[in-house]
C-alpha positions as CSV (number, residue, x, y, z in Angstrom):
1,X,-34.3,-84.7,-74.9
2,X,-31.9,-83.0,-72.5
3,X,-32.5,-79.7,-74.3
4,X,-36.2,-80.1,-74.0
5,X,-35.9,-81.0,-70.3
6,X,-33.8,-77.9,-69.7
7,X,-36.3,-75.6,-71.6
8,X,-39.2,-77.1,-69.5
9,X,-37.3,-76.4,-66.3
10,X,-36.6,-72.8,-67.4
11,X,-40.3,-72.3,-68.2
12,X,-41.1,-73.5,-64.7
13,X,-39.0,-70.8,-63.0
14,X,-41.7,-68.1,-62.8
15,X,-44.1,-70.5,-61.1
16,X,-41.4,-71.6,-58.7
17,X,-40.7,-67.9,-58.0
18,X,-44.5,-67.3,-57.3
19,X,-44.5,-70.1,-54.8
20,X,-41.4,-68.7,-53.0
21,X,-42.8,-65.2,-53.1
22,X,-46.0,-66.3,-51.5
23,X,-44.1,-68.5,-49.0
24,X,-46.1,-71.7,-49.8
25,X,-43.2,-74.0,-49.0
26,X,-45.5,-77.0,-48.4
27,X,-46.2,-77.0,-52.2
28,X,-42.5,-77.4,-52.8
29,X,-42.4,-80.3,-50.4
30,X,-45.3,-82.2,-51.9
31,X,-44.3,-81.6,-55.5
32,X,-40.7,-82.6,-54.7
33,X,-42.0,-85.9,-53.1
34,X,-43.9,-86.5,-56.4
35,X,-40.9,-85.7,-58.5
36,X,-38.6,-88.1,-56.5
37,X,-41.2,-90.8,-56.7
38,X,-41.5,-90.4,-60.4
39,X,-37.7,-90.6,-60.9
40,X,-37.6,-93.7,-58.8
41,X,-40.2,-95.3,-61.0
42,X,-38.2,-94.1,-64.0
43,X,-35.1,-96.1,-62.8
44,X,-37.2,-99.2,-62.2
45,X,-38.7,-98.9,-65.7
46,X,-35.3,-98.7,-67.3
47,X,-34.6,-102.3,-66.2
48,X,-37.5,-103.6,-68.3
49,X,-36.9,-101.2,-71.3
50,X,-37.0,-103.1,-74.6
51,X,-35.2,-100.3,-76.4
52,X,-31.9,-98.4,-75.9
53,X,-31.8,-97.5,-72.2
54,X,-30.2,-94.1,-72.8
55,X,-32.9,-93.1,-75.1
56,X,-35.6,-94.4,-72.7
57,X,-33.9,-92.5,-69.8
58,X,-33.9,-89.2,-71.8
59,X,-37.5,-89.6,-72.9
60,X,-38.8,-90.5,-69.4
61,X,-36.8,-87.6,-67.8
62,X,-38.5,-85.2,-70.3
63,X,-41.9,-86.7,-69.3
64,X,-41.2,-86.3,-65.6
65,X,-40.1,-82.7,-66.1
66,X,-43.3,-82.0,-68.1
67,X,-45.5,-83.5,-65.4
68,X,-43.7,-81.4,-62.7
69,X,-44.0,-78.3,-64.9
70,X,-47.8,-78.9,-65.3
71,X,-48.2,-79.5,-61.5
72,X,-46.4,-76.2,-60.7
73,X,-48.5,-74.4,-63.3
74,X,-51.8,-75.9,-62.0
75,X,-51.0,-75.1,-58.4
76,X,-50.0,-71.5,-59.1
77,X,-53.0,-70.7,-61.3
78,X,-55.3,-72.2,-58.7
79,X,-53.9,-70.4,-55.7
80,X,-52.3,-67.1,-57.0
81,X,-54.2,-64.5,-58.9
82,X,-51.1,-63.1,-60.5
83,X,-50.5,-66.4,-62.3
84,X,-53.9,-66.5,-64.0
85,X,-54.5,-65.1,-67.5
86,X,-54.3,-61.3,-67.4
87,X,-54.2,-58.5,-70.0
88,X,-50.6,-58.1,-71.2
89,X,-49.2,-54.7,-70.2
90,X,-45.7,-53.7,-71.2
91,X,-43.8,-51.4,-68.8
92,X,-40.5,-50.5,-70.5
93,X,-39.0,-49.2,-67.3
94,X,-39.7,-52.3,-65.3
95,X,-38.5,-54.5,-68.2
96,X,-35.2,-52.6,-68.5
97,X,-34.6,-52.9,-64.7
98,X,-35.4,-56.7,-64.8
99,X,-33.0,-57.2,-67.8
100,X,-30.2,-55.3,-66.1
101,X,-30.7,-57.3,-62.9
102,X,-30.9,-60.6,-64.9
103,X,-27.8,-59.7,-66.9
104,X,-25.6,-59.2,-63.8
105,X,-27.1,-62.3,-62.2
106,X,-26.2,-64.3,-65.3
107,X,-22.7,-62.9,-65.2
108,X,-22.3,-64.2,-61.7
109,X,-23.8,-67.6,-62.6
110,X,-21.5,-68.0,-65.6
111,X,-18.5,-67.0,-63.6
112,X,-19.4,-69.7,-61.0
113,X,-19.7,-72.4,-63.7
114,X,-16.4,-71.2,-65.3
115,X,-14.6,-71.3,-61.9
116,X,-15.8,-74.8,-61.1
117,X,-14.9,-76.3,-64.5
118,X,-11.7,-74.2,-64.7
119,X,-10.3,-75.6,-61.5
120,X,-11.1,-79.2,-62.6
121,X,-9.2,-78.6,-65.9
122,X,-6.2,-77.1,-64.1
123,X,-6.0,-79.9,-61.7
124,X,-6.4,-82.5,-64.5
125,X,-3.5,-80.8,-66.4
126,X,-1.1,-80.9,-63.5
127,X,-2.1,-84.0,-61.5
128,X,-4.2,-86.2,-63.8
129,X,-7.6,-87.9,-63.4
130,X,-7.0,-89.4,-60.0
131,X,-6.7,-86.1,-58.2
132,X,-9.5,-84.7,-60.4
133,X,-11.7,-87.7,-59.2
134,X,-10.8,-86.9,-55.6
135,X,-11.9,-83.3,-56.2
136,X,-15.2,-84.5,-57.8
137,X,-15.9,-86.7,-54.7
138,X,-15.3,-83.8,-52.4
139,X,-17.7,-81.7,-54.4
140,X,-20.4,-84.4,-54.3
141,X,-20.2,-84.5,-50.5
142,X,-20.3,-80.7,-50.4
143,X,-23.3,-80.6,-52.7
144,X,-25.4,-82.7,-50.3
145,X,-24.6,-80.4,-47.4
146,X,-25.2,-77.3,-49.6
147,X,-28.6,-78.5,-50.9
148,X,-29.9,-79.0,-47.4
149,X,-28.9,-75.4,-46.4
150,X,-30.2,-73.9,-49.6
151,X,-33.6,-75.4,-48.9
152,X,-33.7,-73.6,-45.6
153,X,-32.6,-70.3,-47.1
154,X,-35.2,-70.6,-49.8
155,X,-37.8,-70.2,-47.1
156,X,-36.0,-67.2,-45.4
157,X,-35.0,-65.1,-48.4
158,X,-38.6,-63.9,-49.3
159,X,-38.9,-62.5,-45.8
160,X,-35.7,-60.5,-46.3
161,X,-36.9,-59.1,-49.6
162,X,-40.4,-58.2,-48.2
163,X,-39.1,-56.3,-45.2
164,X,-36.8,-54.2,-47.4
165,X,-39.8,-53.5,-49.8
166,X,-41.8,-52.4,-46.7
167,X,-38.9,-50.2,-45.6
168,X,-38.7,-52.2,-42.3
169,X,-34.9,-52.1,-42.2
170,X,-34.6,-52.9,-38.5
171,X,-36.5,-56.2,-39.0
172,X,-34.5,-56.8,-42.1
173,X,-31.2,-56.5,-40.2
174,X,-32.4,-59.0,-37.7
175,X,-33.4,-61.4,-40.4
176,X,-30.1,-61.1,-42.2
177,X,-28.1,-61.6,-39.0
178,X,-30.3,-64.6,-38.0
179,X,-30.1,-66.1,-41.5
180,X,-26.3,-65.9,-41.5
181,X,-26.1,-67.6,-38.0
182,X,-28.6,-70.3,-38.8
183,X,-27.0,-71.1,-42.2
184,X,-23.6,-71.5,-40.4
185,X,-25.1,-73.7,-37.7
186,X,-26.9,-75.9,-40.3
187,X,-23.7,-76.4,-42.2
188,X,-21.8,-77.0,-38.9
189,X,-24.3,-79.7,-38.0
190,X,-22.9,-81.8,-40.9
191,X,-19.3,-80.4,-40.9
192,X,-18.4,-81.5,-37.4
193,X,-19.1,-85.3,-37.7
194,X,-18.0,-85.5,-41.4
195,X,-14.6,-83.7,-40.8
196,X,-13.8,-85.8,-37.8
197,X,-14.8,-89.1,-39.4
198,X,-13.9,-88.4,-43.0
199,X,-11.7,-91.4,-43.5
200,X,-14.2,-93.8,-42.0
201,X,-17.2,-92.3,-44.0
202,X,-15.3,-92.4,-47.3
203,X,-14.1,-95.9,-46.6
204,X,-17.8,-97.0,-46.2
205,X,-18.8,-95.2,-49.4
206,X,-15.9,-96.0,-51.7
207,X,-14.0,-99.3,-52.2
208,X,-10.8,-97.4,-52.9
209,X,-10.4,-93.8,-51.7
210,X,-8.2,-91.8,-54.1
211,X,-5.3,-89.8,-52.8
212,X,-6.1,-86.3,-51.4
213,X,-9.8,-87.1,-51.1
214,X,-9.8,-86.9,-47.3
215,X,-8.0,-83.5,-47.4
216,X,-10.3,-82.2,-50.2
217,X,-13.5,-83.2,-48.4
218,X,-12.3,-81.5,-45.2
219,X,-11.1,-78.3,-46.9
220,X,-14.2,-78.0,-49.1
221,X,-16.5,-78.4,-46.0
222,X,-14.5,-75.6,-44.2
223,X,-14.9,-73.4,-47.3
224,X,-18.7,-74.2,-47.3
225,X,-18.8,-73.2,-43.6
226,X,-17.4,-69.7,-44.5
227,X,-19.7,-69.6,-47.5
228,X,-22.8,-70.3,-45.4
229,X,-23.2,-66.5,-44.9
230,X,-23.7,-65.9,-48.6
231,X,-27.4,-66.6,-49.2
232,X,-29.0,-64.1,-46.8
233,X,-26.4,-61.4,-47.7
234,X,-27.0,-62.0,-51.4
235,X,-30.8,-61.9,-50.9
236,X,-30.4,-58.6,-49.0
237,X,-28.2,-57.0,-51.7
238,X,-30.6,-58.4,-54.4
239,X,-33.6,-56.8,-52.7
240,X,-32.0,-53.4,-53.3
241,X,-31.8,-54.1,-57.0
242,X,-28.3,-52.6,-57.0
243,X,-26.0,-55.6,-57.8
244,X,-23.8,-54.3,-60.6
245,X,-20.7,-53.4,-58.5
246,X,-21.4,-56.2,-56.1
247,X,-21.3,-58.8,-58.9
248,X,-18.2,-57.3,-60.6
249,X,-16.2,-57.4,-57.4
250,X,-17.3,-60.9,-56.3
251,X,-17.0,-62.3,-59.8
252,X,-13.5,-61.0,-60.2
253,X,-12.4,-62.3,-56.8
254,X,-13.9,-65.8,-57.5
255,X,-12.2,-66.1,-60.9
256,X,-8.8,-65.2,-59.4
257,X,-8.8,-68.8,-58.0
258,X,-7.9,-70.3,-61.4
259,X,-4.7,-68.3,-62.1
260,X,-3.6,-68.4,-58.4
261,X,-4.1,-72.2,-58.3
262,X,-2.2,-72.5,-61.5
263,X,0.7,-70.5,-60.1
264,X,0.8,-72.7,-57.0
265,X,1.0,-75.8,-59.2
266,X,3.7,-74.3,-61.4
267,X,5.7,-73.8,-58.2
268,X,5.4,-77.5,-57.4
269,X,3.0,-77.2,-54.5
270,X,0.5,-80.1,-53.9
271,X,-3.2,-80.0,-54.9
272,X,-4.3,-79.0,-51.4
273,X,-3.0,-75.5,-52.1
274,X,-5.9,-74.9,-54.6
275,X,-8.2,-75.3,-51.7
276,X,-6.1,-73.1,-49.4
277,X,-6.2,-70.3,-52.0
278,X,-9.9,-70.7,-52.4
279,X,-10.5,-70.5,-48.7
280,X,-8.7,-67.1,-48.6
281,X,-10.7,-65.9,-51.6
282,X,-14.0,-67.0,-49.9
283,X,-13.1,-65.1,-46.7
284,X,-12.4,-62.0,-48.8
285,X,-15.6,-62.5,-50.7
286,X,-17.6,-62.7,-47.5
287,X,-15.9,-59.5,-46.2
288,X,-16.8,-57.6,-49.3
289,X,-20.4,-59.0,-49.2
290,X,-20.8,-57.7,-45.6
291,X,-19.4,-54.3,-46.7
292,X,-21.7,-54.0,-49.7
293,X,-24.8,-55.1,-47.9
294,X,-24.1,-53.0,-44.8
295,X,-23.8,-49.9,-47.0
296,X,-26.9,-50.8,-49.1
297,X,-29.3,-51.5,-46.3
298,X,-27.9,-49.0,-43.7
299,X,-26.8,-51.8,-41.3
300,X,-24.1,-51.1,-38.7
301,X,-21.2,-53.3,-39.7
302,X,-19.3,-53.6,-36.4
303,X,-22.2,-55.0,-34.2
304,X,-23.2,-57.3,-37.1
305,X,-19.7,-58.8,-37.4
306,X,-19.2,-59.0,-33.6
307,X,-22.5,-60.8,-33.1
308,X,-21.8,-63.2,-36.0
309,X,-18.2,-64.0,-35.1
310,X,-18.8,-64.3,-31.4
311,X,-21.8,-66.7,-31.6
312,X,-20.6,-68.7,-34.6
313,X,-17.0,-68.9,-33.4
314,X,-18.0,-70.0,-29.9
315,X,-20.4,-72.7,-31.1
316,X,-17.8,-74.0,-33.6
317,X,-15.0,-74.3,-31.1
318,X,-17.0,-76.0,-28.4
319,X,-18.8,-78.4,-30.9
320,X,-15.5,-80.0,-32.0
321,X,-14.1,-80.7,-28.5
322,X,-16.0,-83.8,-27.4
323,X,-16.2,-85.7,-30.7
324,X,-12.5,-84.9,-31.4
325,X,-11.4,-86.3,-28.1
326,X,-13.4,-89.4,-28.6
327,X,-12.0,-89.8,-32.1
328,X,-8.4,-89.6,-30.7
329,X,-8.8,-92.0,-27.8
330,X,-11.4,-94.6,-28.8
331,X,-10.6,-97.6,-31.1
332,X,-11.2,-97.1,-34.8
333,X,-14.2,-99.2,-36.0
334,X,-17.6,-98.6,-37.8
335,X,-19.7,-98.6,-34.6
336,X,-17.4,-96.1,-32.9
337,X,-17.3,-93.9,-36.0
338,X,-21.1,-93.9,-36.3
339,X,-21.4,-93.1,-32.6
340,X,-19.0,-90.2,-32.9
341,X,-20.9,-88.8,-35.8
342,X,-24.1,-88.8,-33.7
343,X,-22.3,-87.2,-30.8
344,X,-20.9,-84.6,-33.1
345,X,-24.3,-83.6,-34.4
346,X,-25.8,-83.5,-30.9
347,X,-22.8,-81.5,-29.7
348,X,-23.6,-78.8,-32.4
349,X,-27.3,-78.8,-31.4
350,X,-26.5,-78.4,-27.7
351,X,-24.0,-75.5,-28.1
352,X,-26.2,-73.8,-30.6
353,X,-29.0,-73.8,-28.0
354,X,-26.6,-72.6,-25.3
355,X,-24.4,-70.0,-27.1
356,X,-25.7,-69.6,-30.7
357,X,-29.2,-68.1,-30.2
358,X,-30.4,-65.3,-28.0
359,X,-33.0,-65.6,-25.2
360,X,-36.0,-64.7,-27.4
361,X,-35.0,-67.3,-30.0
362,X,-34.4,-69.8,-27.3
363,X,-37.8,-69.3,-25.8
364,X,-39.4,-69.6,-29.2
365,X,-37.6,-72.8,-29.9
366,X,-38.6,-74.3,-26.5
367,X,-42.2,-73.3,-27.2
368,X,-42.1,-75.1,-30.6
369,X,-40.6,-78.2,-29.1
370,X,-43.3,-78.3,-26.4
371,X,-46.1,-77.9,-28.9
372,X,-44.7,-80.7,-31.0
373,X,-44.5,-83.0,-27.9
374,X,-48.0,-82.1,-26.8
375,X,-49.3,-82.9,-30.4
376,X,-47.4,-86.2,-30.4
377,X,-48.9,-87.1,-27.0
378,X,-52.4,-86.3,-28.2
């Protein structure tokens, strides 16, 4: 049933792409709510299942994936003309371009999977299951933060591709710069409170916190902070269709993590060095991304980097100050930790508003807030 569920999800990809291309994000929201509700019902039904619960779970998951697939198909055929039955026309040139693009995208995806599993295997060989469990916990925390940011980028990326297609390169440069900044600020919104209060938060979540878990969580979140620039840059490079050299360079850099981590462990260094190595690799990857994208879309690299580093660096430095001081000088208990988390998030929001956005973006944000308040009052 897992295979059938996977195939059903793959078949749904063109419909998901149609929704993204047409920027009907509300459809994603409504169908996602239905999907989560169905999965909640699935869990409740498992309790009363008269047969093997694993078989029941697989069957119900397949049923949920089929329902969601039919919902996406129905919505797209109802709202988008290109998704309705049309006469099949084969354009060999377009097909070859799509296959080449897909092939290099798959290479990047397989390398990412190989990297993730490879590091887990290397850690397990040198340090055993306890450290591997700590690494898994850190990745779970990171996945929650990453999913939130990816949902935001899903709404932005179609605009980047459309502006390139329309040859509106100036508007595209603005969108890429804004997307990189906003992705960084969204990650920072979670990173500041979690990094400062990692021991307290893990203590609430886990009965026993494995060794190195606190360090892994903090380091993985710092890596995610640097990685937050990836999505708009990747969308911009993908819009050009020229991703062969881009994927070769970034894939090679990413896979270097495994042998370099292995060398660190052979030298007797602790597991944290795997994260230090990866942080350096991610910084290099981001540097190459900016170089590739700047060349591909004729974007001036120095103003882009200066604007990005100045705004993101300023917001990051100021955001940590107040919650870090409170963490150091206030007593350690659940109420204080929770309060510091809230203050950390508010600190990020405040300094983003002051330093992270330009005057036009600030005026637009104020206008949106005023409209929301007026609607609420009505």
